[in-house]
C-alpha positions in Angstrom: 8.2 -10.2 -37.4 11.4 -8.3 -36.9 12.0 -7.1 -33.3 13.7 -3.6 -33.1 15.2 -2.6 -29.8 16.1 1.1 -29.7 18.0 2.0 -26.5 18.3 5.4 -24.7 15.9 7.2 -27.1 15.8 10.9 -26.0 12.4 12.3 -25.0 12.3 16.1 -24.3 10.1 17.4 -21.5 8.4 20.8 -21.5 11.2 22.3 -19.4 14.0 21.0 -21.7 15.0 18.1 -19.5 15.8 15.0 -21.6 14.5 11.6 -20.3 15.6 8.5 -22.0 13.6 5.4 -23.0 14.1 2.0 -24.6 11.6 1.2 -27.3 10.7 -2.4 -28.4 8.6 -2.8 -31.5 8.0 -4.8 -34.7 10.0 -3.3 -37.5 7.9 -4.9 -40.1 4.5 -3.8 -38.8 2.8 -0.5 -39.3 1.9 2.0 -36.5 0.8 0.2 -33.3 -0.6 1.2 -29.9 2.1 1.9 -27.4 2.4 0.5 -23.9 4.4 2.8 -21.6 6.2 1.9 -18.4 8.0 4.6 -16.4 10.4 3.6 -13.7 12.8 5.1 -11.2 14.6 1.7 -10.8 16.6 1.7 -14.0 14.8 0.7 -17.2 17.0 -2.4 -17.7 15.8 -3.8 -14.4 12.2 -3.1 -15.2 12.3 -4.8 -18.6 10.2 -7.8 -17.5 8.0 -6.0 -15.0 4.3 -7.1 -15.2 4.8 -8.8 -18.7 7.6 -9.4 -21.1 7.8 -6.7 -23.8 8.4 -9.2 -26.5 5.1 -10.9 -25.6 3.3 -7.5 -26.0 5.1 -6.8 -29.4 3.9 -10.2 -30.6 0.3 -9.1 -29.9 0.7 -6.0 -32.0 2.0 -3.4 -29.5 5.1 -1.2 -29.2 6.6 -1.1 -25.7 8.3 2.0 -24.2 10.3 1.7 -20.9 11.6 5.0 -19.6 13.8 6.1 -16.8 12.0 8.7 -14.6 13.6 12.1 -14.2 16.8 12.0 -12.2 17.2 8.2 -12.5 19.1 5.9 -14.9 20.0 7.6 -18.1 17.5 10.4 -17.7 18.5 14.0 -16.9 17.3 16.1 -14.0 16.9 15.6 -10.2 14.6 13.0 -8.6 11.6 14.5 -6.7 9.2 11.5 -6.3 5.5 11.8 -7.2 5.0 15.4 -8.2 7.4 15.2 -11.2 5.5 12.3 -12.7 2.4 14.4 -13.5 3.9 16.6 -16.2 6.6 14.1 -17.2 4.0 11.4 -17.7 1.8 13.7 -19.8 4.7 14.8 -22.0 5.9 11.2 -22.5 2.5 9.9 -23.4 2.1 12.6 -26.1 5.7 12.0 -27.3 4.8 8.3 -27.8 1.6 9.2 -29.7 3.6 11.5 -32.1 6.1 8.8 -33.2 5.7 7.2 -36.6 5.6 3.7 -35.1 2.6 4.6 -32.9 -1.0 4.8 -34.1 -1.8 7.6 -31.6 -3.1 5.3 -28.8 -1.2 4.9 -25.6 -1.6 2.7 -22.5 0.4 2.9 -19.3 1.1 0.1 -16.8 3.3 -0.6 -13.8 3.6 -1.9 -10.2 4.3 0.0 -7.0 6.0 3.3 -7.8 5.9 2.3 -11.5 2.1 1.8 -10.9 1.8 5.2 -9.4 3.2 6.9 -12.6 0.1 5.9 -14.8 -2.3 7.4 -12.2 -0.2 10.6 -11.9 -0.1 11.0 -15.7 -3.9 10.3 -15.8 -4.8 13.2 -13.5 -3.1 15.4 -16.1 -5.4 13.9 -18.8 -3.0 13.6 -21.8 -5.3 13.3 -24.9 -3.6 10.2 -26.3 -3.8 8.1 -23.1 -6.6 5.5 -23.6 -6.3 3.1 -20.6 -4.0 2.2 -17.7 -3.2 -0.9 -15.6 -1.7 -0.5 -12.2 -0.6 -3.1 -9.6 0.0 -2.9 -5.8 0.2 0.9 -5.7 -1.2 3.7 -3.5 -4.0 6.3 -4.0 -2.9 9.0 -1.6 0.9 9.3 -1.4 0.8 11.1 1.9 -1.7 8.9 3.8 -1.2 5.3 2.9 2.3 5.5 1.3 4.6 7.9 3.2 2.4 7.9 6.4 -0.5 5.9 7.7 -2.8 7.2 10.4 -0.3 10.0 10.9 2.7 7.6 11.6 5.7 7.4 9.3 5.9 4.2 7.2 9.4 3.6 8.6 10.2 0.1 7.5 8.9 0.5 3.9 10.3 4.0 3.3 13.7 3.5 4.7 14.2 0.3 2.7 12.6 1.7 -0.5 14.6 4.9 -0.5 17.9 3.1 0.2 17.6 0.0 -2.0 15.5 1.4 -4.8 16.0 5.1 -5.1 19.0 6.8 -3.4 21.6 4.2 -4.3 20.5 4.2 -7.9 20.9 8.0 -8.0 24.3 7.7 -6.3 25.4 5.1 -8.8 25.1 7.7 -11.6 26.7 10.6 -9.6 30.2 10.0 -11.0 31.9 8.4 -8.0 34.2 5.5 -8.5 32.8 1.9 -8.5 34.9 1.1 -5.4 33.4 4.1 -3.5 29.9 3.2 -4.7 30.3 -0.4 -3.4 31.6 0.9 -0.1 28.7 3.3 0.4 26.2 0.6 -0.7 27.5 -1.8 1.9 27.5 0.9 4.5 23.9 1.8 3.6 22.7 -1.7 3.9 24.4 -2.2 7.3 22.8 1.1 8.6 19.4 0.0 7.3 19.7 -3.4 8.9 20.6 -1.7 12.3 17.7 0.7 12.0 15.2 -2.0 11.3 16.5 -4.3 14.0 16.9 -1.9 16.9 15.6 1.5 16.0 18.7 2.7 17.7 19.2 5.9 15.6 17.4 9.1 16.6 16.5 11.5 15.5 15.3 10.2 12.1 15.6 13.5 10.4 19.4 13.4 10.9 19.8 9.9 9.6 23.4 9.8 8.2 22.3 7.1 5.7 20.4 9.7 3.7 22.5 12.7 4.5 26.0 11.4 3.9 26.0 7.8 2.5 23.3 7.8 -0.1 21.8 11.3 -0.2 18.0 11.5 -0.5 16.8 15.1 0.2 13.2 14.1 -0.5 13.3 11.7 2.5 13.8 14.6 4.9 11.2 16.6 3.1 8.7 13.9 3.8 9.6 13.8 7.5 9.2 17.6 7.7 5.7 17.4 6.0 3.5 14.9 7.9 0.4 17.1 7.4 -1.5 17.5 4.2 -0.6 20.5 2.1 -1.1 21.6 -1.5 1.7 19.5 -2.9 0.5 16.3 -1.2 -3.0 17.1 -2.4 -1.8 17.5 -5.9 -0.7 13.9 -6.0 -3.7 12.5 -4.1 -5.3 10.4 -6.8 -8.6 10.0 -5.0 -8.8 13.7 -4.5 -7.9 14.4 -8.1 -10.2 11.7 -9.5 -12.4 14.3 -11.3 -9.5 14.8 -13.8 -9.3 11.2 -14.8 -10.6 10.4 -18.3 -9.6 6.8 -18.9 -10.6 3.3 -17.9 -8.3 1.6 -15.4 -7.5 -1.9 -14.2 -6.4 -1.7 -10.5 -4.9 -4.8 -9.0 -4.1 -5.1 -5.3 -3.5 -7.7 -2.5 -5.0 -8.1 0.9 -1.4 -8.4 2.4 0.1 -5.6 0.3 1.2 -2.5 2.2 -0.9 -0.5 -0.3 -4.0 -2.7 0.2 -6.2 0.4 0.7 -5.0 2.1 -2.5 -6.7 0.2 -5.3 -10.2 0.2 -3.7 -9.9 3.8 -2.8 -9.0 4.9 -6.3 -11.6 2.6 -7.9 -14.4 4.1 -5.8 -13.2 7.7 -6.3 -13.0 7.5 -10.1 -16.2 5.5 -10.4 -17.9 8.3 -8.5 -16.2 11.4 -9.8 -14.3 10.5 -13.0 -14.2 13.2 -15.7 -15.8 11.0 -18.4 -18.4 8.3 -18.7 -15.7 6.0 -20.1 -13.6 6.6 -16.9 -16.5 6.1 -14.5 -17.8 3.0 -16.2 -14.4 1.6 -17.2 -12.9 1.0 -13.7 -12.0 -2.5 -12.8 -10.8 -3.7 -9.4 -9.0 -7.1 -8.9 -8.1 -7.9 -5.3 -6.2 -11.1 -4.5 -4.6 -12.6 -1.3 -1.3 -11.3 -2.5 1.5 -9.2 -1.0 3.8 -6.6 -2.6 5.2 -8.8 -5.4 4.8 -9.8 -9.0 4.2 -12.4 -10.3 1.4 -13.0 -7.9 2.2 -15.8 -5.4 -0.2 -18.4 -3.8 1.8 -18.7 -0.6 1.8 -15.4 1.4 3.8 -15.6 4.6 2.9 -18.9 6.4 -0.3 -19.6 4.4 -0.9 -21.3 1.1 -4.0 -19.9 -0.5 -4.3 -22.6 -3.0 -4.2 -22.9 -6.8 -7.0 -20.3 -7.3 -4.6 -17.6 -6.0 -2.0 -18.5 -8.8 -3.2 -15.9 -11.4 -1.4 -15.1 -14.6 -1.5 -11.3 -14.2 0.7 -10.8 -17.3 -1.8 -12.4 -19.6 -4.7 -10.7 -17.9 -3.1 -7.3 -18.3 -2.5 -7.9 -22.0 -6.1 -9.0 -22.5 -7.1 -5.8 -20.7 -5.2 -3.7 -23.2 -6.5 -5.8 -26.1 -10.0 -4.8 -25.0 -9.2 -1.1 -24.4 -6.7 -0.3 -27.3 -7.7 -2.8 -30.0 -11.5 -2.9 -29.2 -11.4 -6.6 -28.9 -14.0 -8.5 -26.8 -13.7 -7.9 -23.1 -12.1 -10.7 -21.1 -14.7 -12.7 -19.2 -12.8 -12.3 -16.0 -13.0 -8.5 -16.3 -16.7 -8.3 -17.1 -17.8 -7.4 -13.6 -16.4 -4.1 -12.1 -15.0 -5.9 -9.0 -13.4 -9.4 -8.8 -12.0 -10.4 -5.4 -10.5 -13.4 -3.7 -12.2 -14.7 -0.5 -9.7 -16.2 1.8 -10.7 -19.3 3.8 -12.7 -21.1 1.1 -10.1 -19.6 -1.3 -12.2 -18.7 -4.3 -13.0 -15.7 -6.5 -16.2 -13.6 -6.3 -17.6 -10.8 -8.4 -19.5 -7.7 -7.5 -20.7 -4.5 -9.0 -19.1 -2.5 -6.2 -16.6 -2.4 -3.3 -17.5 -3.3 -0.7 -20.1 -5.8 -2.0 -23.6 -4.4 -1.5 -24.6 -7.2 0.8 -21.9 -6.4 3.3 -23.4 -4.9 6.5 -21.3 -3.0 9.0 -21.6 -5.0 12.2 -20.3 -4.0 15.6 -18.3 -6.3 18.0 -17.9 -4.5 21.3 -14.8 -4.7 23.5 -15.6 -6.1 26.9 -13.8 -7.3 30.0 -12.9 -6.7 33.7 -9.8 -4.5 33.1 -7.3 -7.3 32.6 -7.1 -7.8 28.8 -3.3 -7.8 28.8 -2.0 -10.7 26.6 -3.8 -13.7 25.2 -4.4 -15.0 28.7 -6.3 -11.9 29.8 -10.0 -11.4 30.2 -10.7 -9.3 27.0 -13.8 -10.3 25.1 -15.6 -9.3 21.9 -19.4 -9.3 22.2 -22.4 -8.1 20.2 -23.7 -5.9 23.0 -21.7 -3.0 24.6 -20.6 -3.2 28.2 -22.0 -1.6 31.3 -20.0 -0.3 34.2 -16.7 -2.0 33.2 -13.2 -0.8 34.2 -10.8 0.3 31.4 -7.9 -1.9 30.3 -4.4 -0.4 30.9 -0.9 -1.0 29.5 2.4 0.7 29.5 3.8 1.7 26.1 7.5 2.2 26.1 9.0 3.4 22.8 12.3 1.7 23.6 10.5 -1.6 23.8 8.1 -1.5 20.9 5.8 -4.3 19.8 7.5 -6.0 16.8 5.9 -6.1 13.3 4.8 -9.7 12.4 3.6 -9.8 8.8 0.7 -7.7 7.6 1.8 -5.0 5.1 5.3 -4.5 6.5 8.7 -5.3 5.1 8.2 -9.0 5.6 4.6 -9.0 4.5 1.9 -11.7 4.6 -0.1 -13.9 6.9 1.8 -15.1 10.0 1.0 -16.6 13.4 0.6 -13.7 15.9 0.8 -15.7 19.2 4.3 -14.6 20.2 3.2 -10.9 20.0 0.1 -11.7 22.0 2.2 -13.0 24.9 3.2 -9.4 25.7 1.5 -7.4 28.5 1.5 -4.2 26.4 -0.8 -5.9 23.9 -4.5 -6.0 24.8 -6.3 -9.0 23.4 -10.1 -9.3 22.9 -11.6 -12.6 21.7 -15.1 -13.6 20.6 -16.6 -16.9 21.6 -16.0 -19.7 19.1 -18.1 -19.1 16.1 -21.2 -21.3 15.8 -21.2 -20.9 12.1 -19.0 -19.5 9.4 -18.6 -15.7 9.3 -17.7 -13.9 6.1 -16.1 -10.5 6.3 -15.7 -8.6 3.0 -14.9 -4.9 2.9 -13.2 -2.2 5.0 -12.2 -2.9 8.6 -12.5 -0.2 11.3 -11.9 0.0 15.0 -13.4 2.8 17.2 -11.7 3.1 20.5 -12.3 5.3 23.5 -8.9 5.9 24.9 -6.9 8.0 27.4 -3.2 8.5 27.9 -0.7 10.1 30.2 1.1 11.5 27.2 0.5 14.7 25.3 0.9 12.8 22.0 0.9 9.1 21.4 -0.2 6.3 19.1 -2.8 3.5 19.2 -2.6 0.4 17.0 -5.1 -2.3 16.2 -4.9 -5.7 14.5 -7.7 -8.0 13.4 -6.8 -11.7 13.8 -8.5 -15.0 13.0 -7.8 -17.7 15.6 -8.2 -21.2 14.3 -9.4 -24.0 16.6 -5.7 -25.2 16.9 -4.7 -21.8 18.1 -3.0 -20.5 14.9 -3.6 -16.7 15.0 -3.6 -15.3 11.4 -3.5 -11.6 10.9 -6.2 -10.1 8.6 -5.7 -6.4 8.8 -3.9 -3.8 10.9 -3.5 0.0 11.3 -2.4 2.9 13.5 -3.6 6.3 14.7 -1.3 9.1 15.9 -2.7 12.1 17.6 -2.3 14.7 20.3 -4.2 14.2 23.6 -5.1 16.1 26.7 -3.5 13.7 29.3 -6.1 11.8 31.2 -9.1 12.8 29.1 -11.0 10.1 27.4 -11.6 10.6 23.7 -12.7 8.5 20.7 -10.3 7.6 17.9 -10.8 5.6 14.7 -8.3 3.2 13.2 -8.5 2.0 9.6 -7.4 -1.6 9.3 -7.8 -1.5 5.5 -9.7 -4.1 3.5 -10.1 -7.9 3.4 -12.3 -10.7 2.2 -12.2 -13.7 4.5 -14.5 -16.4 5.8 -13.8 -17.4 9.4 -14.9 -21.0 9.8 -17.1 -22.4 12.5 -15.1 -23.0 15.7 -12.7 -20.2 15.1 -12.7 -16.9 17.0 -12.4 -13.2 16.1 -9.5 -11.6 17.8 -8.6 -7.9 18.2 -5.2 -6.8 19.3 -4.8 -3.2 20.7 -1.4 -1.6 21.5 0.6 1.5 20.7 3.4 0.4 18.4 4.1 -1.8 15.3 7.8 -1.5 14.7 9.6 -1.2 12.4 6.6 -1.0 10.1 5.8 2.4 11.7 8.1 4.8 13.5 7.8 5.1 17.3 5.9 7.9 19.0 8.2 9.3 21.7 5.2 10.3 23.9 6.7 13.7 24.6 4.7 15.9 22.2 7.9 16.5 20.2 7.8 15.7 16.5 8.7 12.0 16.2 11.1 12.7 13.3 13.2 15.0 15.4 12.8 13.2 18.8 15.9 12.2 20.8 14.1 11.6 24.1 11.6 8.8 24.6 9.4 8.3 27.7 6.8 5.6 28.6 3.1 6.4 28.5 0.2 4.8 30.5 -2.5 3.9 28.0 -6.1 3.2 28.8 -8.8 1.6 26.6 -12.3 2.2 27.9 -15.3 -0.1 27.1 -18.4 0.9 29.1 -21.8 2.1 28.3 -20.5 5.7 28.1 -17.4 4.7 26.1 -18.4 1.8 23.8 -15.2 0.8 22.0 -15.9 -1.5 19.1 -14.6 -3.4 16.1 -16.7 -2.8 13.0 -16.7 -5.7 10.4 -18.4 -5.8 7.0 -20.4 -9.0 7.5 -21.8 -10.8 4.5 -24.6 -13.3 5.0 -23.4 -16.8 4.3 -25.5 -19.2 2.3 
């Protein structure tokens, strides 16, 4: 085998823009299937992402790693998401037309690099045969840029600065000294924003207007509602265009934990071909937003079973799909998921598993659920004539993010958050027997507020007998309200699979902020992105016979 490494190979798009790619292949072999990775993070830095290209070449593949439009050595301007549909199609077909390719192309990637295969797949390039994606979204409005209507502040500000805008600035022609000065200034500004939230309004943030320009960031802030452009890159909504099998890998503590299950179900139901509908595979581990997959996530070690060689598993997936080799045993079932607690893998024909039953746990109490020492309870029967719980949400004193799918993601002890009086806490009695929860998590609240617009947040927590309070899922809901009027809201806490042992308790936290994971609602009715004035809001959570607030868990019978 003779490895050939062709750098900065030009690839012309339909509009004449030239993107550049590195190609790694065996110079002594005949035409081979191509595995394509498209990245906005500089192709040199993505060389070992998911798997080492040389390992793939040794198995008979050619590997193509391309700078996305407006990044690295590629021409054009960066406009995240939408550009990857046509550019992905054109690059797949370019690969298939090269003499070193046998006409079969697979795509792979993690995070934004994992979004590019899906965005190409909805354009249905004829030569694309299969994709493998890791820790990526399904709907790039809801779940990536926003969640529950709130801006993904911690993720997006860091992602844009560290991964996108500075990389574009680096190729703008400024001197190295000026670039390093701006990079340092950008990192200081980002640290201040994350620590204090002191800059307002967000849509005038100098970091992205002057230091490291990112016009798309301001476009996202100006477009919090679904429109035609957002819908065009909503993979779940565009699933009827997808023609190829896909391996989707996600993690319970990844900020995109909802993405892989959502896409899996959408393509299985509405994919354009039988091969696509039957060829979806979902792999969900206890992981966060990182590769290679880690066994210790936050403060919890999930054991050796969580230590999975995803590089080898990905190559075996492509061996099956592109070389027609025998399917790997671990990818035989449509769904393979890791159950935390006992820390083992399970298989299912669907997600959620068919035996999971939505089970309600009703919020109860005497109107004093503030903090872990309050009287909030979770019970299987709804309350009667119970007073609502009340707290004061002040945007200038937001509840801090602790783990979950935020910037510092993973499983952490939540007790310091639960000491606050603006966090309502509802506990079940100690469990008499183990309780398995596998599937989507939802909270339905009956709430009222003094504000014309505000947020409500929720977090599911497992409380061990020793008091360690481990987060399992969280979410947020932003909406307008008629002050003082009770209305029902639903909060998506994403997905999990976890067994709560006997003696532990189910805990639900309710508040109105999770900062800096999400931006703060100013409570004024003004668009949060342009707000400069922040006022406190009196928040009420009702739990009576007329207003039965509840936590809905997908309970699986234990053997």
